[in-house]
N, C-alpha and C positions, 0 to 999 in steps of 0.2 A: 444412931445410925451413921452419923458423920465420922465418929472415931473408927468405926469398922472400915469405912472406905479409905481413910488415911492409912490405917495399918495395912490393909490389903495392897494399896499402891506402894507403900514403902517396902513391903516384902517382895513385890514384883520387881521393883527397881533394884533392890539388893541382889536378888536372884539373877537378874539379867547382867548386872555388872560382874558378879562372881563368875557366871558362865563365860562371858567375854574374856575375862582375865585368864581363866583356865585354858580356854582354847587358844588364846594368843600365845601363852607360854608354851603350850604343847606343840604348836605349829612352828615356833621359831627356835626352839632349843635344838642343838645339834650334838651328836655324839662323836668324840674323837676316837678313831681306830686306825690301826695299821692296815696295810694291804692284806697281810695274812689273816688278820682278824676279820676283815671285810669278807674275804673268801670263805671263812668258817661260819659266818653268820647265817648262811642259807637264805630262806625266804624273808627273814626279819630285815635283811639289808634293803629290801625294796620299799619298805614303808617308813623309813627313818631319814631324817636330815642328818647328814654325816660330814665329818671333817677328816680328810685323809692327807697324810704328808708323805713326801718322798723326794728323791732327786730326779730332776728332769733328764730323761734319756737323751744323750747327745744325738742330734740329727732328727729328732722326732717332732719338733715343733713345726706345725703348719698353721700359719696365720691367715685369717680372712676378715679384714676390717677389725672390729673390736673382739672378734671371736678367735679361738685357738683350739687346735687339736694336738695332743701330745701324749707321751707315755711317762708315768711316774714309776720309779724303781725304788724298792725297799727290800733289802736283804734277799736278793734273788727273785723277788716277786715283782711282776709288772702289772700295771693298771692303765688301760686306755682312758683318757680324760678328754671330754668335749666341753670346753669353756664357752659359755654364751652369757656374757655379762653386759651391763650397761656401760662399763668403762673398759678400755683396752687393758691388756695385761701390763703389769708394772714394768718399769725400765730394767729392773733386776731379774726379770724372767728370761733366762737364757739357758743354754745347755749346761748341765751339771749343777744348776742352781737348786737349792732346797726350796720346795714349793708346798703350799698348803691349799688344797682345793676344798671348797664348801659346796655341798649340793646333795644330790640323790644318786643312788646306784640303780641303773636301769636293768630291765630283764634282758636287754641286748648285750650285757656284759661291759657296758661303757659307763663310766662315772660322769654324770651330767652336772658340771659345776656352774654356779651362778656367781661365786666369789673366788678370787684367786690372790694369794699372797706369795711373794717370792723373796728370797734372800740370796744374794750372790756370795757363794762360799769363798771365792778367791779374794773378795774385797775385805773380808774379815779374818783371813788366815794370817798367822804370824809369818814374818819374813824368814826365809831360809838362811842358815848360817852363811855369812859372807856376802849376803845381798842387802841392798838398801831397802828399808820398808817402803811399801807402796802407800799412796794416799797422802793426806795432809801431814807433813813432818815438821810443821812450824814449832811444835812443842819440843822437838828433839834438837833444835839448833842451840849451840852453846851461847850462853849469855855473856856479853862483853862488858 
């Protein structure tokens, strides 16, 4: 009788751990898609965690504390984004910056982001011919 109780308890514990692992992975994974792919997803877009990238439309950023509302552009497509995260947007989050928003697409047509990453394109762009490079140029100084 005792071995049956032990086996039953072990099976219940393993089933519970398996179920928790499955639902945890399912709820935290996110799909990367472009704005045009998001528009083509239809009703599937409302039930998935998504990652959408694009360039921040100049003049569209409206900040309110740690939150921000802005528009992402990608190949002629626009997406309204409402960011409500626990941290303010990064310092590199500016007009024309490349941004990646992680969150869910709402039935209101707005992407509700809980995470935001941004890269300032001008910071990483090569110098134009005849111009001095921007940023740290210590490595470019001639050695004496």
